[in-house]
C-alpha positions as a Markdown table, in Angstrom:
| # | Residue | x | y | z |
|---|---|---|---|---|
| 1 | Unk | -3.0 | 32.5 | -33.8 |
| 2 | Unk | -1.8 | 29.0 | -32.6 |
| 3 | Unk | -2.2 | 26.3 | -35.2 |
| 4 | Unk | -2.0 | 23.2 | -32.9 |
| 5 | Unk | -1.8 | 20.4 | -35.4 |
| 6 | Unk | -1.1 | 19.6 | -39.0 |
| 7 | Unk | 0.7 | 17.0 | -41.0 |
| 8 | Unk | 2.9 | 16.6 | -44.2 |
| 9 | Unk | 0.9 | 13.6 | -45.2 |
| 10 | Unk | -1.7 | 14.2 | -48.0 |
| 11 | Unk | 0.2 | 17.2 | -49.3 |
| 12 | Unk | 0.1 | 17.5 | -53.2 |
| 13 | Unk | 2.1 | 14.9 | -55.1 |
| 14 | Unk | 5.4 | 15.8 | -56.7 |
| 15 | Unk | 5.0 | 18.0 | -59.8 |
| 16 | Unk | 5.8 | 15.1 | -62.2 |
| 17 | Unk | 3.3 | 12.6 | -60.7 |
| 18 | Unk | -0.4 | 12.1 | -61.3 |
| 19 | Unk | -2.0 | 10.7 | -58.2 |
| 20 | Unk | -5.0 | 8.4 | -58.2 |
| 21 | Unk | -8.3 | 9.2 | -56.5 |
| 22 | Unk | -7.7 | 12.9 | -56.1 |
| 23 | Unk | -10.1 | 15.5 | -57.7 |
| 24 | Unk | -9.3 | 19.2 | -57.8 |
| 25 | Unk | -12.1 | 21.6 | -56.8 |
| 26 | Unk | -12.4 | 25.4 | -56.2 |
| 27 | Unk | -15.1 | 27.2 | -54.3 |
| 28 | Unk | -15.8 | 30.9 | -54.9 |
| 29 | Unk | -18.8 | 33.1 | -55.2 |
| 30 | Unk | -18.8 | 32.1 | -58.9 |
| 31 | Unk | -19.1 | 28.4 | -57.9 |
| 32 | Unk | -20.2 | 28.3 | -54.3 |
| 33 | Unk | -20.4 | 24.5 | -54.1 |
| 34 | Unk | -17.4 | 23.7 | -56.2 |
| 35 | Unk | -19.6 | 21.4 | -58.3 |
| 36 | Unk | -18.4 | 20.0 | -61.6 |
| 37 | Unk | -19.3 | 22.2 | -64.5 |
| 38 | Unk | -21.1 | 24.8 | -62.4 |
| 39 | Unk | -18.7 | 27.8 | -62.4 |
| 40 | Unk | -19.7 | 31.1 | -63.9 |
| 41 | Unk | -23.3 | 30.3 | -64.7 |
| 42 | Unk | -24.9 | 33.6 | -63.5 |
| 43 | Unk | -23.7 | 35.7 | -66.4 |
| 44 | Unk | -23.6 | 33.2 | -69.3 |
| 45 | Unk | -20.0 | 32.2 | -68.5 |
| 46 | Unk | -18.7 | 35.8 | -67.9 |
| 47 | Unk | -18.0 | 37.2 | -64.5 |
| 48 | Unk | -21.3 | 37.6 | -62.7 |
| 49 | Unk | -20.9 | 36.9 | -59.0 |
| 50 | Unk | -17.4 | 37.8 | -57.9 |
| 51 | Unk | -18.0 | 38.8 | -54.3 |
| 52 | Unk | -20.4 | 38.5 | -51.3 |
| 53 | Unk | -21.8 | 41.0 | -48.7 |
| 54 | Unk | -22.0 | 40.2 | -45.0 |
| 55 | Unk | -24.2 | 42.5 | -42.9 |
| 56 | Unk | -23.3 | 43.5 | -39.3 |
| 57 | Unk | -23.9 | 40.5 | -37.0 |
| 58 | Unk | -24.4 | 38.1 | -39.8 |
| 59 | Unk | -22.5 | 34.9 | -40.8 |
| 60 | Unk | -21.6 | 33.8 | -44.3 |
| 61 | Unk | -20.8 | 30.3 | -45.2 |
| 62 | Unk | -17.7 | 30.4 | -47.5 |
| 63 | Unk | -17.6 | 26.6 | -48.1 |
| 64 | Unk | -19.6 | 23.5 | -47.0 |
| 65 | Unk | -17.8 | 20.5 | -48.4 |
| 66 | Unk | -19.1 | 16.9 | -48.2 |
| 67 | Unk | -16.7 | 14.0 | -48.4 |
| 68 | Unk | -13.0 | 13.5 | -47.5 |
| 69 | Unk | -10.3 | 15.7 | -48.8 |
| 70 | Unk | -7.6 | 18.3 | -48.1 |
| 71 | Unk | -7.9 | 22.1 | -48.3 |
| 72 | Unk | -4.6 | 23.3 | -49.9 |
| 73 | Unk | -5.2 | 27.0 | -50.2 |
| 74 | Unk | -7.4 | 29.8 | -48.8 |
| 75 | Unk | -7.4 | 33.2 | -50.5 |
| 76 | Unk | -9.6 | 36.2 | -49.7 |
| 77 | Unk | -9.7 | 39.9 | -49.8 |
| 78 | Unk | -12.0 | 42.6 | -48.4 |
| 79 | Unk | -12.6 | 46.2 | -49.3 |
| 80 | Unk | -12.4 | 47.6 | -45.8 |
| 81 | Unk | -9.1 | 46.6 | -44.2 |
| 82 | Unk | -9.3 | 49.1 | -41.2 |
| 83 | Unk | -8.0 | 47.8 | -37.8 |
| 84 | Unk | -11.6 | 47.1 | -36.5 |
| 85 | Unk | -12.4 | 45.1 | -39.6 |
| 86 | Unk | -9.2 | 43.0 | -39.3 |
| 87 | Unk | -10.2 | 42.2 | -35.7 |
| 88 | Unk | -14.0 | 42.2 | -36.1 |
| 89 | Unk | -14.2 | 39.6 | -38.8 |
| 90 | Unk | -13.9 | 36.1 | -37.4 |
| 91 | Unk | -12.8 | 33.1 | -39.5 |
| 92 | Unk | -14.2 | 29.8 | -38.3 |
| 93 | Unk | -13.5 | 26.3 | -39.6 |
| 94 | Unk | -15.4 | 23.1 | -38.7 |
| 95 | Unk | -14.3 | 19.5 | -39.4 |
| 96 | Unk | -16.5 | 16.5 | -40.1 |
| 97 | Unk | -19.8 | 17.9 | -39.0 |
| 98 | Unk | -18.5 | 19.2 | -35.6 |
| 99 | Unk | -20.6 | 21.8 | -33.8 |
| 100 | Unk | -17.6 | 23.4 | -32.2 |
| 101 | Unk | -15.1 | 25.1 | -34.6 |
| 102 | Unk | -11.5 | 23.9 | -34.7 |
| 103 | Unk | -10.6 | 27.4 | -35.8 |
| 104 | Unk | -12.2 | 30.6 | -34.4 |
| 105 | Unk | -9.8 | 33.5 | -34.9 |
| 106 | Unk | -10.1 | 37.1 | -36.1 |
| 107 | Unk | -9.2 | 37.4 | -39.7 |
| 108 | Unk | -6.3 | 39.8 | -39.3 |
| 109 | Unk | -4.7 | 37.8 | -36.4 |
| 110 | Unk | -5.0 | 34.5 | -38.3 |
| 111 | Unk | -3.1 | 35.9 | -41.3 |
| 112 | Unk | -0.3 | 37.6 | -39.2 |
| 113 | Unk | -1.9 | 41.1 | -39.3 |
| 114 | Unk | -2.7 | 41.3 | -35.5 |
| 115 | Unk | -1.3 | 44.9 | -35.1 |
| 116 | Unk | -4.1 | 46.4 | -37.2 |
| 117 | Unk | -1.9 | 47.1 | -40.2 |
| 118 | Unk | -1.4 | 44.9 | -43.3 |
| 119 | Unk | 2.1 | 44.8 | -44.9 |
| 120 | Unk | 3.3 | 42.7 | -47.9 |
| 121 | Unk | 4.7 | 39.4 | -46.8 |
| 122 | Unk | 5.5 | 35.9 | -47.9 |
| 123 | Unk | 6.1 | 33.1 | -45.4 |
| 124 | Unk | 6.1 | 29.3 | -45.7 |
| 125 | Unk | 2.4 | 29.1 | -44.6 |
| 126 | Unk | 0.7 | 32.5 | -44.8 |
| 127 | Unk | 1.2 | 35.5 | -47.1 |
| 128 | Unk | -0.1 | 38.8 | -48.4 |
| 129 | Unk | 1.6 | 39.6 | -51.7 |
| 130 | Unk | 0.9 | 43.3 | -51.7 |
| 131 | Unk | -0.6 | 43.8 | -48.2 |
| 132 | Unk | -4.2 | 43.7 | -49.6 |
| 133 | Unk | -5.1 | 40.0 | -49.4 |
| 134 | Unk | -5.0 | 37.0 | -47.1 |
| 135 | Unk | -3.5 | 33.7 | -48.3 |
| 136 | Unk | -3.0 | 30.4 | -46.5 |
| 137 | Unk | -1.2 | 27.3 | -47.9 |
| 138 | Unk | -1.5 | 25.3 | -44.7 |
| 139 | Unk | -2.7 | 21.8 | -45.7 |
| 140 | Unk | -5.9 | 21.0 | -43.8 |
| 141 | Unk | -7.2 | 17.4 | -44.2 |
| 142 | Unk | -10.6 | 16.2 | -43.3 |
| 143 | Unk | -12.4 | 12.8 | -43.2 |
| 144 | Unk | -16.1 | 13.5 | -43.9 |
| 145 | Unk | -16.6 | 17.2 | -44.5 |
| 146 | Unk | -15.4 | 20.7 | -43.9 |
| 147 | Unk | -17.3 | 24.0 | -43.3 |
| 148 | Unk | -15.7 | 27.5 | -43.4 |
| 149 | Unk | -17.6 | 30.5 | -42.3 |
| 150 | Unk | -17.0 | 34.2 | -41.8 |
| 151 | Unk | -18.7 | 36.1 | -38.9 |
| 152 | Unk | -19.1 | 39.8 | -39.1 |
| 153 | Unk | -18.6 | 41.0 | -35.5 |
| 154 | Unk | -17.3 | 44.4 | -36.8 |
| 155 | Unk | -19.3 | 47.6 | -36.6 |
| 156 | Unk | -19.8 | 47.9 | -40.3 |
| 157 | Unk | -21.2 | 45.8 | -43.1 |
| 158 | Unk | -18.7 | 44.0 | -45.3 |
| 159 | Unk | -19.6 | 45.3 | -48.7 |
| 160 | Unk | -17.1 | 43.2 | -50.7 |
| 161 | Unk | -15.5 | 39.9 | -49.8 |
| 162 | Unk | -13.9 | 37.9 | -52.5 |
| 163 | Unk | -12.5 | 34.4 | -51.8 |
| 164 | Unk | -11.2 | 31.2 | -53.4 |
| 165 | Unk | -11.0 | 27.9 | -51.4 |
| 166 | Unk | -8.9 | 25.4 | -53.3 |
| 167 | Unk | -9.1 | 21.8 | -52.2 |
| 168 | Unk | -8.8 | 18.2 | -53.3 |
| 169 | Unk | -11.6 | 15.6 | -52.8 |
| 170 | Unk | -10.1 | 12.2 | -52.1 |
| 171 | Unk | -11.6 | 8.8 | -53.0 |
| 172 | Unk | -9.9 | 7.4 | -49.9 |
| 173 | Unk | -10.0 | 9.4 | -46.6 |
| 174 | Unk | -6.6 | 10.6 | -45.4 |
| 175 | Unk | -5.0 | 8.0 | -43.1 |
| 176 | Unk | -4.2 | 9.0 | -39.6 |
| 177 | Unk | -4.0 | 12.7 | -40.6 |
| 178 | Unk | -4.1 | 15.3 | -37.8 |
| 179 | Unk | -6.7 | 18.0 | -37.9 |
| 180 | Unk | -5.7 | 21.6 | -38.1 |
| 181 | Unk | -6.7 | 23.8 | -35.1 |
| 182 | Unk | -6.1 | 27.4 | -34.2 |
| 183 | Unk | -6.6 | 29.1 | -30.8 |
| 184 | Unk | -6.8 | 32.9 | -30.2 |
| 185 | Unk | -6.5 | 34.7 | -26.9 |
| 186 | Unk | -6.2 | 38.3 | -25.8 |
| 187 | Unk | -5.1 | 39.8 | -22.5 |
| 188 | Unk | -5.6 | 43.5 | -22.4 |
| 189 | Unk | -3.3 | 43.8 | -19.4 |
| 190 | Unk | -0.7 | 41.2 | -18.5 |
| 191 | Unk | 0.0 | 40.5 | -14.8 |
| 192 | Unk | 3.5 | 41.0 | -13.4 |
| 193 | Unk | 5.2 | 37.6 | -12.9 |
| 194 | Unk | 2.3 | 35.6 | -14.5 |
| 195 | Unk | 3.1 | 33.9 | -17.8 |
| 196 | Unk | 1.0 | 34.7 | -20.9 |
| 197 | Unk | -0.6 | 31.6 | -22.3 |
| 198 | Unk | 0.2 | 31.3 | -26.0 |
| 199 | Unk | -1.6 | 27.9 | -25.9 |
| 200 | Unk | -3.4 | 26.7 | -22.7 |
| 201 | Unk | -3.1 | 23.1 | -21.7 |
| 202 | Unk | -4.7 | 20.8 | -24.1 |
| 203 | Unk | -4.9 | 17.0 | -24.0 |
| 204 | Unk | -4.2 | 14.5 | -26.8 |
| 205 | Unk | -1.5 | 13.8 | -29.3 |
| 206 | Unk | -0.5 | 16.1 | -32.1 |
| 207 | Unk | 2.0 | 18.6 | -33.5 |
| 208 | Unk | 2.4 | 22.2 | -32.4 |
| 209 | Unk | 2.8 | 24.0 | -35.7 |
| 210 | Unk | 3.7 | 27.4 | -34.3 |
| 211 | Unk | 2.4 | 30.7 | -33.1 |
| 212 | Unk | 1.7 | 34.4 | -34.0 |
| 213 | Unk | 1.8 | 36.9 | -31.2 |
| 214 | Unk | 0.9 | 40.6 | -31.2 |
| 215 | Unk | 2.1 | 43.0 | -28.4 |
| 216 | Unk | 0.8 | 46.5 | -27.9 |
| 217 | Unk | 3.1 | 48.1 | -25.3 |
| 218 | Unk | 1.9 | 50.2 | -22.4 |
| 219 | Unk | 2.9 | 53.9 | -23.0 |
| 220 | Unk | 3.8 | 54.1 | -19.2 |
| 221 | Unk | 6.9 | 52.0 | -19.9 |
| 222 | Unk | 8.0 | 54.3 | -22.8 |
| 223 | Unk | 10.7 | 52.5 | -24.8 |
| 224 | Unk | 11.6 | 49.9 | -22.2 |
| 225 | Unk | 12.3 | 46.6 | -23.9 |
| 226 | Unk | 9.7 | 44.0 | -23.2 |
| 227 | Unk | 11.1 | 41.0 | -25.0 |
| 228 | Unk | 13.3 | 39.3 | -22.4 |
| 229 | Unk | 10.6 | 36.8 | -21.4 |
| 230 | Unk | 11.3 | 33.2 | -22.5 |
| 231 | Unk | 9.0 | 31.0 | -24.5 |
| 232 | Unk | 8.3 | 27.7 | -22.6 |
| 233 | Unk | 6.7 | 24.6 | -24.0 |
| 234 | Unk | 5.4 | 22.0 | -21.6 |
| 235 | Unk | 5.2 | 18.6 | -23.2 |
| 236 | Unk | 3.1 | 15.6 | -22.1 |
| 237 | Unk | 3.8 | 15.1 | -18.3 |
| 238 | Unk | 5.7 | 18.3 | -17.7 |
| 239 | Unk | 4.5 | 19.9 | -14.5 |
| 240 | Unk | 6.3 | 22.8 | -12.9 |
| 241 | Unk | 9.1 | 23.0 | -15.4 |
| 242 | Unk | 9.0 | 22.7 | -19.2 |
| 243 | Unk | 11.0 | 20.4 | -21.4 |
| 244 | Unk | 11.4 | 23.0 | -24.2 |
| 245 | Unk | 12.6 | 26.5 | -23.3 |
| 246 | Unk | 14.3 | 29.4 | -25.1 |
| 247 | Unk | 16.5 | 32.3 | -24.0 |
| 248 | Unk | 14.2 | 35.3 | -24.9 |
| 249 | Unk | 11.3 | 36.4 | -27.1 |
| 250 | Unk | 13.4 | 37.7 | -30.0 |
| 251 | Unk | 15.7 | 34.6 | -29.7 |
| 252 | Unk | 12.6 | 32.3 | -30.1 |
| 253 | Unk | 11.9 | 33.9 | -33.6 |
| 254 | Unk | 15.5 | 33.6 | -34.7 |
| 255 | Unk | 16.9 | 37.1 | -34.2 |
| 256 | Unk | 18.8 | 38.7 | -31.3 |
| 257 | Unk | 19.5 | 41.9 | -29.3 |
| 258 | Unk | 16.1 | 43.5 | -29.8 |
| 259 | Unk | 13.5 | 42.8 | -32.6 |
| 260 | Unk | 13.3 | 44.8 | -35.8 |
| 261 | Unk | 10.9 | 44.2 | -38.7 |
| 262 | Unk | 11.7 | 41.3 | -41.0 |
| 263 | Unk | 9.9 | 38.5 | -42.8 |
| 264 | Unk | 11.4 | 35.0 | -43.3 |
| 265 | Unk | 9.8 | 31.7 | -44.3 |
| 266 | Unk | 9.5 | 30.3 | -40.8 |
| 267 | Unk | 10.1 | 33.3 | -38.5 |
| 268 | Unk | 9.6 | 37.0 | -38.6 |
| 269 | Unk | 8.2 | 40.2 | -37.2 |
| 270 | Unk | 6.0 | 42.0 | -39.9 |
| 271 | Unk | 5.4 | 44.9 | -37.6 |
| 272 | Unk | 8.0 | 46.1 | -35.1 |
| 273 | Unk | 7.8 | 49.8 | -34.2 |
| 274 | Unk | 7.8 | 52.1 | -31.2 |
| 275 | Unk | 5.6 | 54.6 | -33.1 |
| 276 | Unk | 2.1 | 55.0 | -31.7 |
| 277 | Unk | 3.0 | 53.5 | -28.3 |
| 278 | Unk | 4.7 | 50.4 | -29.6 |
| 279 | Unk | 3.3 | 47.7 | -31.9 |
| 280 | Unk | 4.8 | 44.3 | -32.5 |
| 281 | Unk | 3.6 | 41.2 | -34.4 |
| 282 | Unk | 5.9 | 38.2 | -34.6 |
| 283 | Unk | 5.6 | 34.5 | -35.6 |
| 284 | Unk | 7.5 | 31.2 | -35.6 |
| 285 | Unk | 6.5 | 28.1 | -37.5 |
| 286 | Unk | 7.9 | 24.8 | -36.4 |
| 287 | Unk | 8.1 | 23.3 | -39.8 |
| 288 | Unk | 11.8 | 22.4 | -40.1 |
| 289 | Unk | 11.9 | 21.7 | -36.3 |
| 290 | Unk | 8.7 | 19.8 | -35.5 |
| 291 | Unk | 7.3 | 19.9 | -31.9 |
| 292 | Unk | 5.4 | 16.7 | -31.3 |
| 293 | Unk | 3.4 | 15.8 | -28.2 |
| 294 | Unk | 1.8 | 12.4 | -27.2 |
| 295 | Unk | -0.6 | 13.3 | -24.3 |
| 296 | Unk | -0.7 | 17.1 | -24.0 |
| 297 | Unk | 0.9 | 20.4 | -24.5 |
| 298 | Unk | 1.0 | 24.0 | -23.0 |
| 299 | Unk | 2.9 | 27.0 | -24.4 |
| 300 | Unk | 3.6 | 30.1 | -22.4 |
| 301 | Unk | 5.5 | 33.3 | -22.7 |
| 302 | Unk | 7.2 | 34.3 | -19.5 |
| 303 | Unk | 6.5 | 37.8 | -18.2 |
| 304 | Unk | 9.3 | 39.7 | -16.5 |
């Protein structure tokens, strides 16, 4: 998961202020359009449509919002949370009627569960209170519309998917707000001496919000430590050498001398174990230390 841009602008007002021109809406199976006064109508006001089903190979539209606004929170849960379900369900988000998704990431990887196992966690942007749900509080503004879909690329039908999409409609479109993007990539076998691209070169201006990386180690190397590679961020006109560079993988996420399991607000490693061949998932969010770019960016993890 590589969220490439977001912005503090258009976040909710302070708790003691009542902003003008903002209208709270929720979308769920009980009110699939978020329309005014339209929730819970299928069972005379009682719970009547709490979940959806997604057959194999099918796509379900979770939300199709018309107008300008900001998505403040995504919550969802599924009955089957096996590794192939976490990797086989794909979350896609489209902004302002675009045909190409700004987000197209497996469900587990987007929510920091890339190693095929869910654990309880609470970070500044993503969480899973008991390891059974998926929660995002990343602010995601849009100008004219937003569409969120779930694609079932797994080998089994999704019998139960519950979700809430909490957002604000705005009378005035958000001014100069950056769109949220996420990019996902997998290399089944890295090449010796060739850097792994956390984010390939992209053009434009924005903010690199952070990354979430999963490493499944090769059993041939046993318990040899793999994390000495440095994270390198190439900004704007950087060519052969980056402007931003760290001193090691575990150093980049705020720890040192190896990498155990821990979960902090802006950095952590929910999964860090040598059991089963070695599985590691780690993240860093550049919220207190923003990374801005004006013409382009590329992020790489050096292989050693």
